[in-house]
ZAMARGU-4260 file (C-alpha; in steps of 0.2 Angstrom, whole numbers, plus 5000, padded with zeros to 4 digits):
<rodrens>
0) 4712/4704/4271 | 4709/4719/4260 | 4715/4708/4245 | 4702/4695/4250 | 4689/4708/4250
5) 4694/4714/4232 | 4694/4696/4226 | 4676/4693/4233 | 4670/4708/4224 | 4679/4702/4208
10) 4670/4685/4209 | 4653/4693/4213 | 4655/4704/4198 | 4661/4690/4187 | 4647/4679/4193
15) 4633/4691/4190 | 4640/4696/4172 | 4642/4678/4167 | 4623/4675/4173 | 4618/4689/4164
20) 4628/4688/4146 | 4622/4669/4146 | 4604/4674/4148 | 4604/4687/4135 | 4613/4675/4122
25) 4601/4662/4127 | 4585/4670/4128 | 4585/4688/4126 | 4593/4690/4109 | 4577/4699/4102
30) 4579/4712/4116 | 4595/4716/4111 | 4593/4717/4093 | 4577/4727/4093 | 4583/4740/4106
35) 4581/4758/4100 | 4594/4772/4103 | 4582/4782/4114 | 4582/4765/4126 | 4601/4764/4126
40) 4602/4782/4130 | 4591/4784/4144 | 4597/4768/4152 | 4615/4775/4150 | 4609/4792/4157
45) 4600/4786/4172 | 4615/4774/4176 | 4627/4790/4176 | 4615/4801/4187 | 4607/4789/4199
50) 4624/4780/4203 | 4632/4797/4205 | 4620/4799/4219 | 4622/4783/4225 | 4639/4785/4228
55) 4635/4802/4238 | 4625/4790/4250 | 4608/4796/4241 | 4602/4779/4234 | 4599/4775/4216
60) 4582/4767/4216 | 4572/4783/4219 | 4580/4794/4206 | 4581/4779/4193 | 4562/4775/4195
65) 4558/4793/4194 | 4569/4795/4178 | 4563/4778/4169 | 4545/4783/4171 | 4550/4801/4165
70) 4558/4794/4149 | 4544/4782/4147 | 4554/4770/4138 | 4554/4754/4148 | 4539/4743/4155
75) 4535/4747/4173 | 4534/4728/4177 | 4554/4727/4171 | 4560/4742/4183 | 4564/4732/4198
80) 4575/4719/4188 | 4582/4732/4178 | 4587/4742/4194 | 4593/4727/4203 | 4603/4719/4190
85) 4609/4735/4181 | 4615/4743/4198 | 4624/4728/4204 | 4640/4732/4193 | 4640/4751/4199
90) 4639/4745/4218 | 4652/4731/4217 | 4662/4745/4208 | 4659/4757/4221 | 4664/4745/4234
95) 4680/4739/4226 | 4687/4757/4223 | 4681/4764/4242 | 4689/4749/4250 | 4705/4752/4240
100) 4707/4771/4242 | 4699/4774/4259 | 4707/4769/4275 | 4696/4758/4284 | 4699/4742/4296
105) 4698/4727/4284 | 4692/4715/4299 | 4679/4728/4303 | 4673/4728/4285 | 4672/4708/4285
110) 4661/4708/4300 | 4650/4721/4294 | 4648/4712/4277 | 4645/4696/4284 | 4632/4703/4297
115) 4623/4711/4281 | 4621/4695/4271 | 4616/4685/4286 | 4602/4698/4289 | 4597/4698/4270
120) 4598/4679/4267 | 4593/4673/4285 | 4579/4683/4290 | 4570/4686/4274 | 4555/4676/4279
125) 4554/4685/4295 | 4555/4703/4289 | 4543/4702/4275 | 4530/4700/4289 | 4533/4716/4298
130) 4523/4732/4294 | 4531/4742/4281 | 4524/4758/4285 | 4528/4758/4304 | 4547/4754/4299
135) 4546/4769/4288 | 4540/4781/4302 | 4553/4774/4315 | 4567/4775/4303 | 4562/4791/4296
140) 4559/4800/4312 | 4576/4792/4321 | 4587/4800/4307 | 4580/4818/4309 | 4588/4821/4326
145) 4604/4810/4321 | 4607/4821/4307 | 4605/4836/4318 | 4617/4829/4331 | 4630/4825/4318
150) 4628/4843/4311 | 4630/4850/4329 | 4645/4839/4331 | 4654/4845/4315 | 4651/4864/4318
155) 4655/4863/4336 | 4637/4868/4343 | 4630/4860/4359 | 4635/4847/4370 | 4637/4832/4358
160) 4657/4830/4358 | 4667/4830/4341 | 4665/4819/4326 | 4674/4802/4326 | 4689/4798/4318
165) 4689/4779/4320 | 4693/4768/4304 | 4686/4752/4313 | 4677/4747/4328 | 4680/4735/4343
170) 4672/4730/4358 | 4654/4733/4362 | 4653/4747/4348 | 4658/4732/4335 | 4643/4721/4343
175) 4631/4735/4341 | 4636/4740/4323 | 4637/4721/4318 | 4619/4718/4326 | 4611/4733/4318
180) 4619/4729/4300 | 4610/4712/4302 | 4594/4722/4304 | 4599/4734/4290 | 4602/4718/4279
185) 4586/4711/4283 | 4576/4726/4279 | 4583/4725/4261 | 4571/4711/4258 | 4556/4722/4259
190) 4564/4738/4249 | 4573/4747/4263 | 4590/4754/4258 | 4604/4749/4269 | 4616/4766/4264
195) 4608/4778/4276 | 4604/4769/4291 | 4622/4760/4291 | 4630/4778/4287 | 4620/4783/4302
200) 4624/4768/4314 | 4643/4770/4309 | 4643/4789/4313 | 4633/4787/4329 | 4648/4775/4335
205) 4662/4787/4330 | 4667/4780/4314 | 4676/4793/4303 | 4664/4800/4290 | 4675/4795/4275
210) 4678/4777/4283 | 4658/4775/4282 | 4658/4773/4263 | 4666/4757/4260 | 4656/4750/4274
215) 4638/4752/4268 | 4644/4750/4250 | 4653/4734/4252 | 4639/4729/4263 | 4626/4730/4248
220) 4639/4723/4235 | 4638/4708/4245 | 4618/4707/4243 | 4614/4713/4227 | 4621/4699/4216
225) 4608/4686/4224 | 4593/4696/4220 | 4600/4699/4203 | 4602/4683/4198 | 4583/4680/4202
230) 4578/4693/4191 | 4590/4687/4177 | 4583/4669/4180 | 4565/4675/4177 | 4570/4686/4163
235) 4561/4700/4172 | 4574/4715/4166 | 4575/4726/4151 | 4591/4721/4141 | 4597/4739/4133
240) 4592/4748/4150 | 4601/4735/4161 | 4616/4736/4151 | 4616/4755/4149 | 4613/4756/4167
245) 4627/4745/4172 | 4641/4755/4160 | 4634/4772/4164 | 4632/4769/4182 | 4651/4763/4183
250) 4656/4781/4174 | 4644/4790/4188 | 4653/4781/4202 | 4669/4786/4196 | 4664/4805/4194
255) 4657/4804/4212 | 4672/4795/4220 | 4684/4808/4214 | 4671/4822/4221 | 4671/4814/4237
260) 4689/4809/4240 | 4693/4828/4237 | 4679/4835/4247 | 4686/4842/4263 | 4679/4832/4279
265) 4669/4846/4286 | 4660/4847/4270 | 4658/4828/4268 | 4649/4827/4285 | 4637/4841/4280
270) 4633/4832/4265 | 4630/4816/4274 | 4618/4825/4286 | 4610/4831/4270 | 4608/4813/4265
275) 4600/4807/4281 | 4588/4821/4280 | 4583/4818/4263 | 4581/4798/4267 | 4570/4804/4281
280) 4559/4815/4270 | 4558/4800/4258 | 4553/4786/4270 | 4540/4799/4279 | 4532/4804/4263
285) 4531/4786/4257 | 4523/4780/4273 | 4510/4794/4273 | 4506/4791/4254 | 4503/4773/4258
290) 4493/4778/4274 | 4481/4789/4264 | 4480/4775/4251 | 4475/4762/4265 | 4490/4752/4263
295) 4498/4746/4280
</rodrens>
């Protein structure tokens, strides 16, 4: 089953890569030939930094957008497509190396991946009608106590028990995790990252902190190629930044992977708690900003 996952990731990467190459050579050669050194450098740098953070569980879209605006080397209208297409390859690389190097039940992984895909592709028309800010507030506030509970578990404070050590889930816990991953996959359709809520779900249900990484990384790896193909089809991406982001992103993933796999579990769990708190802050800040601007 693990080999089948590796083959799946290879097929997803090859399919997306082939679509990108064909589109560049058929329709985007001017963008490739006229690219400046600054454009290549900014795409490469953003890829390394953002996907290093992504591998730690922080997500890559927010830091990427910030850096692209800071460097001012790409048209704003092309940023979403550049991020989706460019980050697809590092995310698949994340999923590939973490499923190969981290002990996690393959059956559990398959179920979580399928559920994420079902959520994203089957519920898009439903979740796009949901109030974005209410979801931000709900997820943002939920992650604060969860991070605190995990920190208390990790440090032995309070009546919360010990940190989970499971590499998979069964029974009612698996049903809950699968159902929630359908929700997290669906929320990807309206711009909510899957990493933090999926990570929080696994931790809360007793999954080992290290085993959480292949779960949320593989879930996203199964979703992003479909989004990428749509951006490629409509030519809504910047060629040098997309290619630079993809190459630099894989390097950032590799560096972060070496860091994570060498971190003692105590510090890895503390890092995950920080990620959950940062995600909570990001969601609540975005919700407050939109509320003040009169956006629901």
